[in-house]
Structure formats: structure tokens, C-alpha cells
MIKOL-566086 format. One record per atom (N, C-alpha, C): residue in three letters; x, y, z. Coordinates in steps of 0.05 Angstrom, whole numbers, plus 5000, padded with zeros to 4 digits. Layout:
BEGIN
ALAXYZ
...
//
This chain:
BEGIN
MET299037643694
MET297837673719
MET297838043727
ARG296738193739
ARG297138553725
ARG297438463764
VAL299138763773
VAL299138623795
VAL299339053806
ARG297539063823
ARG295839283840
ARG297039333866
THR298239563878
THR298639503904
THR297039793924
LYS297239753933
LYS293739893957
LYS296739943980
HIS299740273985
HIS300840294007
HIS302040664014
SER299740694037
SER301040944032
SER303740904035
LEU306040914024
LEU308440984029
LEU311141074008
LEU313141174021
LEU314941233993
LEU315741033979
THR318041273965
THR318041013940
THR320641223938
PRO322941073937
PRO325741173926
PRO325941243897
LYS327941483901
LYS328541563873
LYS331541663880
ARG333841603858
ARG336441613859
ARG337941893861
LEU337242093854
LEU337442393855
LEU335542603855
SER335542573886
SER331542813881
SER333243153886
LEU331143233878
LEU331943553889
LEU332243673890
ALA332543553915
ALA333243643942
ALA336543463947
GLN337543333943
GLN340243233949
GLN342543433921
ALA341243513893
ALA342343663878
ALA342243953892
LEU339344143898
LEU340244273911
LEU342244333932
LEU342144133954
LEU344443963973
LEU346544123965
GLN348143883947
GLN351043993930
GLN351944143914
GLU350144323904
GLU349344573898
GLU350344743913
ALA348244723935
ALA350744923961
ALA352144913982
GLY352944753966
GLY355844473993
GLY355844464018
LEU353444404030
LEU352044204058
LEU352844094046
GLU354443724022
GLU354743514033
GLU354943404054
LYS354943164064
LYS356143134093
LYS360443104083
GLN360743194110
GLN363243204117
GLN363143224143
SER365842954137
SER367742894174
SER368943124177
PRO370143094202
PRO370943324221
PRO374343324206
SER373943114187
SER376143164184
SER378543504149
GLY375143474151
GLY373143704119
GLY373943504093
GLN373843164097
GLN374842984075
GLN370742994079
ARG369442914043
ARG365642904048
ARG365942634043
GLN366942554045
GLN366542094050
GLN366241964091
ALA364941894095
ALA364641844122
ALA365641554118
PRO367541384130
PRO368441104131
PRO366540864105
PRO368240684100
PRO367240624084
PRO365140324101
LEU362240324088
LEU360940064087
LEU361339824068
VAL362839584094
VAL363639494086
VAL360639254086
ALA361739014079
ALA360038744085
ALA360738634104
GLY360338634127
GLY361738384157
GLY360138134153
ILE360538084192
ILE358437904198
ILE356337794187
PRO355737644178
PRO353037614169
PRO349737484188
HIS351637224201
HIS349837164229
HIS351137224253
GLY347837214290
GLY350437234298
GLY348837494320
GLU349537534332
GLU350437734353
GLU350038044353
LEU349238104344
LEU349538364337
LEU347838674344
PRO348738934339
PRO348039184356
PRO345439274345
LEU344639274349
LEU341439544336
LEU342539754323
SER341739904304
SER341740174294
SER340340374308
PHE341440564310
PHE339440694326
PHE335540734331
ALA335540764300
ALA333640704298
ALA331840464302
GLN331640294310
GLN331640054307
GLN331540114354
GLN333040084358
GLN333340204386
GLN331440314397
ARG331240624382
ARG327840784382
ARG325140604393
LEU325440374360
LEU322340214360
LEU322939854392
TRP325039834400
TRP324739654415
TRP324439794449
PHE325940024440
PHE325740144472
PHE321640174473
LEU319540224453
LEU317440204450
LEU315840024452
TYR317339834449
TYR316739554438
TYR316739354468
GLN318139464493
GLN319039444517
GLN316239504535
LEU316339814531
LEU313139884542
LEU310039804533
ASP310339714498
ASP308039674499
ASP308339384480
PRO309139104483
PRO309038894478
PRO306538854460
ASP305438904464
ASP302438754448
ASP300939024427
SER302039244422
SER301939354401
SER302539424376
PRO299439374364
PRO300139354332
PRO300739734319
LEU302339864340
LEU301940184321
LEU304840204303
TYR307839994301
TYR308539954281
TYR308839674266
ASN305639744278
ASN306239514238
ASN305239594208
ILE306339514196
ILE306839684177
ILE305339524149
ALA302239564129
ALA300239324120
ALA300939304094
ALA300539334080
ALA300939344059
ALA299039144033
SER297239174008
SER295438914005
SER295738993969
ILE296738663957
ILE297738763936
ILE294738733925
ARG294238793904
ARG291738523877
ARG292838453859
LEU291838163855
LEU293638123832
LEU291637843822
GLN291637973786
GLN289337913772
GLN290937763749
GLY288837533738
GLY288837393717
GLY290737183738
ARG291136883732
ARG291836713743
ARG294236713750
ILE294536653771
ILE297536643785
ILE298236293793
ASN300136253799
ASN301536173808
ASN302136093835
VAL301235983854
VAL301036053886
VAL305335963887
ASN304735703871
ASN307235603886
ASN311035803879
ALA310136013861
ALA311836113850
ALA312236363865
LEU308836523878
LEU308736753898
LEU309636643924
GLU310236423934
GLU311636263957
GLU313836393965
GLN314936203925
GLN317536233916
GLN319236473933
SER317136613912
SER318337003907
SER318937103944
LEU316437053956
LEU316637173993
LEU319237093990
ASN320136763997
ASN321336614006
ASN324336714006
GLU325036813977
GLU327036873957
GLU326737203968
ILE326237293982
ILE326237603988
ILE326937614018
VAL325837404035
VAL326637484062
VAL330637244057
ARG330637094041
ARG333336984035
ARG334937154032
ARG334137374027
ARG336337594011
ARG337537834017
HIS334537874044
HIS334838184059
HIS334238094088
ALA337238014104
ALA338337954125
ALA336538104145
ALA335238314149
ALA332638524154
ALA330138204154
LEU329138204141
LEU326838104143
LEU327337744159
ARG329437604165
ARG330237384182
ARG332237564206
THR330637754222
THR332737894245
THR329537744262
THR331337744288
THR329437804324
THR331437974332
PHE330638014354
PHE331238254379
PHE331038234413
ARG332038104428
ARG333538114455
ARG334838204464
ASP334338174493
ASP336438284514
ASP337938044521
VAL341238274525
VAL342738104519
VAL345638174534
GLU344838134567
GLU345138184598
GLU345438554590
GLY341738684594
GLY341538854593
GLY342739094569
ARG343738924552
ARG344439194525
ARG341838864500
PRO339539144478
PRO338439054457
PRO341338824451
MET340238674425
MET341438544398
MET339638474382
GLN341538404375
GLN338938344336
GLN340638194320
PHE338937904314
PHE340437624316
PHE338537614280
VAL340637534269
VAL340437474226
VAL340337194240
ALA337936944237
ALA337036594227
ALA338836644192
PRO339736344189
PRO341636394173
PRO339436384155
GLU337536074162
GLU335236104139
GLU332736154153
MET330636314147
MET327536294152
MET325736284127
THR323936034135
THR321535964112
THR318636064123
LEU317436214098
LEU315136354107
LEU312536114091
SER309836104103
SER308735954092
SER307036194082
LEU305436044058
LEU302836284049
LEU300436094050
PRO298536214078
PRO296236104076
PRO293736184060
ILE291936054035
ILE290936144031
ILE288236094042
VAL286336384038
VAL283336324042
VAL280336444020
ASP280136194020
ASP277936193989
ASP275636443988
LEU275436493984
LEU272936663988
LEU271036633959
GLY272236443939
GLY270336563916
GLY267836483917
HIS267536243943
HIS263536273938
HIS262436383951
LEU262336613965
LEU262036873976
LEU261737113955
PRO258737203947
PRO258637443941
PRO259637663935
ASP259837843910
ASP261637963923
ASP260638273942
ILE258438273953
ILE259138453983
ILE260438274002
GLU260338144003
GLU260837984026
GLU264137844007
GLN264737863997
GLN267937793994
GLN268338084013
GLN267838334008
GLN269138614010
GLN269038614039
LEU266838504045
LEU267438574079
LEU269038324084
GLN269638094071
GLN271437894082
GLN274138004073
VAL274438094067
VAL277838254045
VAL277538494079
GLN276138644074
GLN277038934098
GLN276338784118
GLN276138624129
GLN276238374162
GLN279538324163
TRP279538124138
TRP282438014142
TRP285138204136
ALA283438444124
ALA286438644125
ALA286438654139
THR283638774160
THR283738954195
THR285538694206
THR284638484218
THR286138314236
THR288938264219
GLU289638264204
GLU293238184211
GLU293538384203
ALA293338734196
ALA295338904215
ALA294538974239
ARG293038874263
ARG292938994282
ARG293238754311
GLN294138434289
GLN295538284304
GLN298238364308
PRO299638434337
PRO302538394347
PRO304738204338
PHE306738234326
PHE309038184326
PHE309938114362
ASP311437924352
ASP313037844384
ASP316437854370
LEU317738054382
LEU320538164364
LEU323038004370
THR321637894389
THR324237594405
THR322737414387
GLN321237384370
GLN321437014363
GLN321637114323
GLY319637294334
GLY319637344300
GLY318237164284
PRO317536954254
PRO319037214236
PRO316837534235
LEU318437744227
LEU317337944230
LEU315638054209
LEU315637854187
LEU314337824154
LEU312537724157
ARG310137764143
ARG307737524145
ARG305837574126
ALA304637404110
ALA302637454080
ALA301337264087
ARG299237244069
ARG296637074075
ARG295537084046
LEU293836934021
LEU292737114007
LEU289337103998
LEU288037113987
LEU286137163993
LEU284337093959
ARG282936863957
ARG282236783940
ARG279136913929
LEU279337173911
LEU276837203910
LEU275037043881
SER276536953861
SER276736783836
SER278636723826
ALA278736523808
ALA281336433790
ALA283236613777
GLN280936813769
GLN282137063756
GLN283637223776
ASP283037303798
ASP283337523825
ASP284037533849
HIS286537603856
HIS287037493879
HIS287537723905
ILE287737773925
ILE288537973939
ILE291637723956
LEU294337913966
LEU295437823980
LEU296638093998
ILE295537954028
ILE296838204051
ILE298238144051
LEU299938284061
LEU302638204073
LEU302938444090
VAL304238444120
VAL304338524146
VAL308238554147
VAL309138804146
VAL311638844172
VAL312438994189
HIS312638894207
HIS313939074234
HIS315839284221
HIS315439584238
HIS317839744227
HIS319839684234
ILE320539484256
ILE323339644257
ILE325939354245
VAL323739334233
VAL325539114195
VAL324639324170
SER323239514157
SER322039514147
SER321239834142
ASP322040114119
ASP320140274113
ASP319040334094
GLY318340594083
GLY317740654060
GLY318240514042
TRP320540614034
TRP323440564025
TRP322640294009
SER323340084042
SER323639784024
SER320239704027
ALA318839894028
ALA316739834002
ALA316639853974
ALA317839933972
ALA317639893941
ALA320239793940
VAL322639783950
VAL324339603939
VAL323039323946
PHE321539243959
PHE320138953966
PHE318038883923
THR317039083930
THR314839073909
THR315239013885
GLN318839233874
GLN320039083848
GLN321938933848
GLU322538783881
GLU323138473875
GLU321738283878
PHE319338343885
PHE317538163875
PHE315238133856
GLY315738363839
GLY315138203800
GLY317138223802
ALA318938233798
ALA322438063777
ALA321037833789
LEU322837683821
LEU321837433821
LEU320337263811
TYR317237393823
TYR315337173806
TYR315637213779
ALA315537423764
ALA316337303743
ALA318737123723
ALA319937113740
ALA322536913729
ALA321236623747
PHE321036633766
PHE320236373791
PHE317936273766
ALA315136463764
ALA312036263740
ALA313236223717
ALA316336313699
ALA317336193681
ALA318935913686
GLY319035903701
GLY321135713713
GLY324435713709
GLN325136013717
GLN327436203717
GLN328036193743
SER331536183740
SER332736313775
SER332036563774
SER333436613799
SER332936883807
SER333237123782
PRO332137243788
PRO333937603765
PRO336237723773
LEU336137813799
LEU336837923817
LEU339337933825
PRO341238023821
PRO344438113834
PRO345038033864
ALA347237913863
ALA345837953899
ALA346838203913
LEU346938183935
LEU346938533950
LEU350038453965
PRO351038703957
PRO353338683971
PRO354138714003
ILE351938824010
ILE351838874041
ILE349438804063
GLN348738744071
GLN346038834095
GLN345038994116
TYR342838984123
TYR342039184141
TYR344739244166
THR346138904176
THR346138924189
THR349039034189
ASP350139114174
ASP352039134167
ASP352939554172
TYR349639504162
TYR349239894160
TYR349939964193
ALA347939804206
ALA348239914241
ALA351039924249
VAL351839644241
VAL355839744257
VAL356139774251
TRP355939874214
TRP357440224202
TRP356040484224
GLN354040434236
GLN353440834245
GLN354540804273
ARG355540594284
ARG355640654311
ARG357940564319
ALA359840474291
ALA362440634294
ALA363440894281
TRP360640884265
TRP362341384253
TRP359641474273
LEU358141394285
LEU357041674285
LEU357541684327
GLN359641794328
GLN360341804367
GLN363342034354
GLY364142114386
GLY366442344377
GLY366542554368
GLU367142594350
GLU367242904344
GLU365242904325
VAL365542654301
VAL362642614287
VAL360042744306
LEU358842584323
LEU357242614342
LEU357242894352
GLU359243014361
GLU358443184375
GLU358043484348
GLN359643464332
GLN359843634310
GLN356843534304
GLU354643384306
GLU352043374295
GLU350443444317
LEU351743384336
LEU349243504354
LEU349643744365
ALA352343954358
ALA352844234358
ALA350944344346
TYR350444254321
TYR348544414287
TYR345544424310
TRP344844214313
TRP341544114329
TRP341644194359
LYS343344294369
LYS342544444399
LYS342544754387
GLU344444804371
GLU343045294358
GLU340545264341
GLN339444974329
GLN337344914317
GLN336445044329
LEU336144894357
LEU333344804370
LEU333844994395
ALA335045044395
ALA335745314422
ALA333145514425
ASN332845444462
ASN329045574463
ASN327045514447
THR326545354455
THR325245214428
THR321745344441
PRO319745434425
PRO317745544428
PRO315645364442
PRO313745384460
PRO312045264468
PRO310145104448
VAL308944804448
VAL307644744438
VAL304344944425
LEU304244904384
LEU301345004378
LEU299345004396
ASP298545294398
ASP296045184410
ASP293445284382
LEU293745104377
LEU291345024350
LEU287745064363
PRO287145224342
PRO284145144353
PRO283044984350
SER282544824363
SER280844714350
SER277444534371
ASP275444444359
ASP272744434380
ASP273944254407
ARG276844064409
ARG276343984437
ARG278344004461
PRO278543954480
PRO281843904488
PRO283343784481
ARG286343824474
ARG288043614483
ARG288243444505
PRO288343154492
PRO288142864519
PRO289542854518
ALA289142794560
ALA291842834568
ALA293442554560
GLU291842354543
GLU294042184540
GLU293042084510
PRO294741944497
PRO294641914479
PRO292141674468
THR290941744438
THR288941574438
THR289541404424
TYR291141524408
TYR291941314380
TYR289641404356
CYS287041514356
CYS284341524346
CYS285441744315
GLY286841704308
GLY287741764289
GLY285741844256
ALA286242064243
ALA284542004216
ALA286842064199
GLN285242024168
GLN286442084141
GLN284342374135
TYR284842514116
TYR283242604106
TYR284442694070
SER283742624047
SER284442674021
SER283842754015
PHE283742963987
PHE283843203961
PHE284643063948
GLN283743283932
GLN286043303903
GLN286243563899
LEU287243783874
LEU288843973875
LEU288443803845
ASN286744123835
ASN288344123819
ASN289844173796
SER289544083765
SER292644063755
SER292944273749
SER291644533743
SER291744843752
SER293744903753
LEU293444863787
LEU293944943807
LEU296844823827
VAL297444473806
VAL299744353805
VAL301544563798
GLN301144593767
GLN302844573751
GLN304244833766
GLY303045003781
GLY303245303785
GLY304945283804
LEU304445043817
LEU307244923851
LEU308744903828
HIS309444803819
HIS311444643806
HIS313344833792
THR311645153782
THR312345323764
THR314545473788
LEU313045543805
LEU312745683827
LEU316845633844
SER315545273849
SER318445183864
SER321045203838
ARG320345073821
ARG322945233792
ARG324345433797
GLN321345713797
GLN323445903798
GLN324346063824
ALA324045933851
ALA324845883865
ALA327245763884
GLY327845533859
GLY330145363867
GLY329345183896
VAL327845103899
VAL326444913918
VAL325344683908
THR324144503921
THR323544203919
THR320744363924
LEU318444143912
LEU315544203913
LEU315444183959
PHE317043963951
PHE316043943986
PHE316944144000
MET319144393998
MET319444604010
MET317444773999
THR315944773983
THR313645003974
THR310944943991
LEU310444673996
LEU308844604006
LEU309144614042
LEU311944664037
LEU312344594077
LEU311844954082
ALA313345114068
ALA311945394073
ALA309845444068
ALA308145274056
ALA305145424065
ALA304245384085
PHE304745084093
PHE303944934123
PHE304445154140
ASP307845224143
ASP308345504159
ASP306345644165
THR305845814131
THR304046034137
THR301945904153
LEU299745734135
LEU297445664146
LEU297845694180
LEU299745594186
LEU299845514221
LEU299245734244
TYR301745984220
TYR301746214243
TYR299146344245
ARG297846334207
ARG295346464208
ARG292946404232
TYR292846084243
TYR291546024260
TYR291946064281
THR294645954280
THR296746124315
THR297146334327
GLY297846594314
GLY298646794316
GLY301946744322
GLN303346494319
GLN305046414336
GLN307346394306
THR309846604312
THR311546604296
THR313846394287
ASP314546304322
ASP316146034316
ASP316045794308
ILE315245694288
ILE313545374289
ILE315745124280
ILE315745014292
ILE317544764272
ILE315144454275
VAL316644404250
VAL314444144245
VAL316443944242
GLY315443754248
GLY317443404256
GLY317243334223
SER319043194204
SER317843194172
SER319542904180
PRO318742654181
PRO320242354156
PRO321542504135
ILE324242254146
ILE326042244114
ILE327142064115
ALA327241884088
ALA328841644082
ALA331541644094
ASN332841834100
ASN335441814110
ASN337541534100
ARG336441504079
ARG338341324058
ARG339341614029
THR342841564058
THR343941694050
THR347941674034
ARG347841394029
ARG349441244019
ARG348141083999
ILE349841213976
ILE350040833949
ILE349040563964
GLU350540483969
GLU349440163980
GLU346840073995
VAL346040354018
VAL343040184026
VAL340840314005
ALA342540403987
ALA338140393952
ALA337340243959
ASP337539913958
ASP336839803948
ASP337039503975
LEU337639523997
LEU335739364021
LEU333839474035
ILE332339244050
ILE329039274062
ILE331139244091
GLY329739464113
GLY331239544126
GLY329039854133
PHE330439964171
PHE330140174163
PHE330640364178
PHE331440524159
PHE332840714166
PHE331341054172
VAL329941194164
VAL328241284173
VAL328841464194
ASN328541664187
ASN329241904207
ASN327842164216
THR327742324240
THR324542534235
THR327242744236
LEU325643044223
LEU328243184225
LEU326343554241
ALA327243644249
ALA325143784252
ALA326344024250
LEU323944064229
LEU324444394223
LEU323944704221
ARG325044794239
ARG323644984241
ARG323945194242
VAL322045474228
VAL322245674210
VAL320645924233
GLN322246184224
GLN320346384235
GLN318746524221
VAL316246554228
VAL315346704210
VAL312946914213
THR313547124212
THR312447444218
THR310347424186
GLY308547734203
GLY305947804181
GLY307448004159
ASN310648094176
ASN311548294148
ASN314248084130
LEU312747914124
LEU314447694110
LEU313347644076
SER313147664065
SER311647454041
SER312147264037
PHE310847154017
PHE310946864019
PHE314146714000
ARG314846933994
ARG317146853988
ARG319946884003
ASP318447114009
ASP321047014034
ASP320346854061
VAL318246694079
VAL318946424084
VAL318646274076
LEU318446204037
LEU319545994023
LEU322445894017
GLY323446264018
GLY326946224024
GLY328246104050
ARG326946114075
ARG328146034108
ARG327445774098
VAL325045764092
VAL324445544087
VAL326345234074
ARG327645344052
ARG329145194040
ARG332745164059
GLU333745464068
GLU335145384083
GLU335145214107
VAL333345294115
VAL333345014133
VAL331144684119
ALA331444694111
ALA331344434105
ALA334644284097
LEU334544574077
LEU338444444064
LEU340044254104
GLY339944504114
GLY341544504132
GLY339744244154
ALA339044194144
ALA337743874164
ALA338443644148
TYR337543754105
TYR338643424099
TYR341443474112
ALA343143634111
ALA346043554111
ALA347143484138
HIS345543474161
HIS344943424190
HIS343843164192
GLN343243104179
GLN339842884181
GLN340642594189
ASP343242564202
ASP343742314197
ASP344342254237
LEU343342474258
LEU343242424280
LEU340642374273
PRO340142124298
PRO337942084304
PRO336342194318
PHE332542174313
PHE331542374327
PHE330542454363
GLU332842044366
GLU330042044393
GLU333842074412
MET335442134398
MET338242214415
MET338042524425
LEU337442714397
LEU337142934405
LEU335243084418
VAL332642904418
VAL331142894455
VAL331442884469
GLY333942624480
GLY335042654499
GLY336842924499
VAL338742944491
VAL340443174489
VAL339943474503
LEU337843534485
LEU336243784497
LEU333743764517
GLN333143464516
GLN331343434538
GLN327943684545
VAL326843694517
VAL325343994520
VAL323143714523
GLU320643904524
GLU318343844533
GLU317043714518
ARG314843524517
ARG313943344507
ARG311643324500
SER309943304484
SER306443324482
SER305743244467
//
């Protein structure tokens, strides 16, 4: 069986250039006592009533505002080519659910406080839709329709499961597996973890073997408990102090020239525009990044900041950027919602060279990476800045 995935999600990297630069600059996370390590992240109570992580709390709040919204559904399709073993597929899905407590989690209020509950067991079914009798064009339309329908179907966070799957059969040698999971229990890094485990498990189960994956030492709920215990008191004040200084006297919303006025209410009618850079330009960007001691992300962010300055004439620019926020090796192999948003503020003026802008971006990015643990929603609540 050959597998091809289709999703626009991040992939895990054990040590990025950004992390290496962070270490070289001496900006690793330090506790108030000067030690470089936070308290150990250890396994705790696997089931029962447990607190939400700060990231989960953000999505729980949004869910209360609009429980029927599918905006935080993460959808992916996996094309399976060759003969498949449906029982092994279903077994693989359920083994991943068994391994990762986040996928067995539901949420509800307990005396006014949101709590998460992990079911000891949960079994997913894998419904099959046979499209083999349809001509190719009709098959494509049906696949798109099923993918859209599944992606737009909201989850009930109080009931679960918060992961669903459907198998579309195009022929005996061609299938598409549609997966949808709610963001409150998953993120882009998790999608890569899921794909890797799914491939390993299917290969083993289809061959009549047992799971080849080692047991997970901790679960997402352990991380949530650890985060709540650590990010308070002096540690919290230290993080808040950094971001208050970085975002003091925030600039107004960028006045981008456009062909229509900014709507008063969000419409969620976004779109994507995809294009490719030629190989020589990509090579040049990599070379420039190496010479300047920055990551490719920093180089592209500097270019984006410069573009925004040219469009608007505003010299104080803040760009929000998602970050995996998996700063501890213990959580590298977990499925769960860790991602955070960093506000990267850069001063751009006309008398700066691009190298100067790049240096400023590097400094801002490294500082932000060193203080990435503070939840974005907590920062917004403290600063009470105008949002649009």
C-alpha cells in the first residue's frame, strides 16, 4: 500500500536552526532562580476530572460563543493506493486513540470551571462509502463533497469523540481516508505524529504483528497540569514583564490599501493563493540566511515586514506568527494542542538596509522564542489592546 497525505500542517523537527541560535545567544528558558530547567514533567492521574491547558481554555471559550462552528476542525485526506486491509486500518486508528489520551477527551463545565475528562476506553468506527461504480469525474465530485461535508460538521466537545474517520472506496486499489479532528485536542505537529504512527501501526497489523510503538511516558493531561502549576507566580510575572515591554504603546491596525473596506464583522471567507519560487531564488534565500546567521523563516519575515512598510508607510509593524510551542522533549511524540501565537514587533524605516531589518527580526524572533510559553490570550487580556 502506498500512502499520500494532503494537509497544510507543520511537521516536527527535533532541533531547528532557531533552537540552535537560541542556545548560542544564551536565551534558553530560565526559571526565576536562574536555573535553565522548569520543574519535571511527569505522568499523573490518567483519567477523571482534570484542568484544561491554557490553549484548550482559549478554544473552549470560543466554543461557548458558537458551539455549532466548524472553524476549528482540522481536516486531512490520506490516499491509500494498493490493496488494503480495512480491519488493519480500523485497528490502527483505535490503537492511536488508545495511545493518546487527548483523543479520548471531552470537556464540560464543573461548578463554573471548564474541565477535561479522559475516557478509559473509546472505540472509533470506520464507515465505508463505495464510489467504485461511478465514472471518474463523478468520483472526484463525490470525494470533494464528502471531504467538505466532513470538514464542516461541527463537534460536540461535551460528548466526543473529537476525531472521526471515513473511508472512500474508489476501486479495489484506490481509497481515500478522510480524517477530521477538533483543534482543541490536536495541532499541526500532532498531524505528523498521527501520520507516522498510523503508517507504522498499519504495516504491523496488516502483517499480523503487534504494535511496534513504545509506550508513551506522559499524556497531554500531564502537560496541562504541569503548565498550570509552573506558569504562575514569579515565572508568570517574568513572562508578562517581557511582553509588556515588547508591546508597550502598540501601533494602530495596519492601514493596508485594498479594493474594499474592512468589514465590521468577520466573514471567515478567507482564501489561499499558492505560488512557487524558482530554485535559484530559493538557493539565494538559503545562502543569505546562512550568511546572516538566521533561519529561512526570519529572512522571509523580514521581507514581509518590508513589504508591509512599503504598502502602508507605517514603520512599527507587528506580525502574529504561530509556533509549535513544544519546548520540552517529553511532549515531542504527543498528540495534543500545544500551538501558541507570538507577536513579532519590528521597527522598519526607510534608512535601514535589508540586512539591518534582518538583524532586527533575528533579535525580536529569538527573544520571542525564549518567552513563547506565555499564552497569547493571557497576554491580550493583560494588555487590553484594541483588536480588529
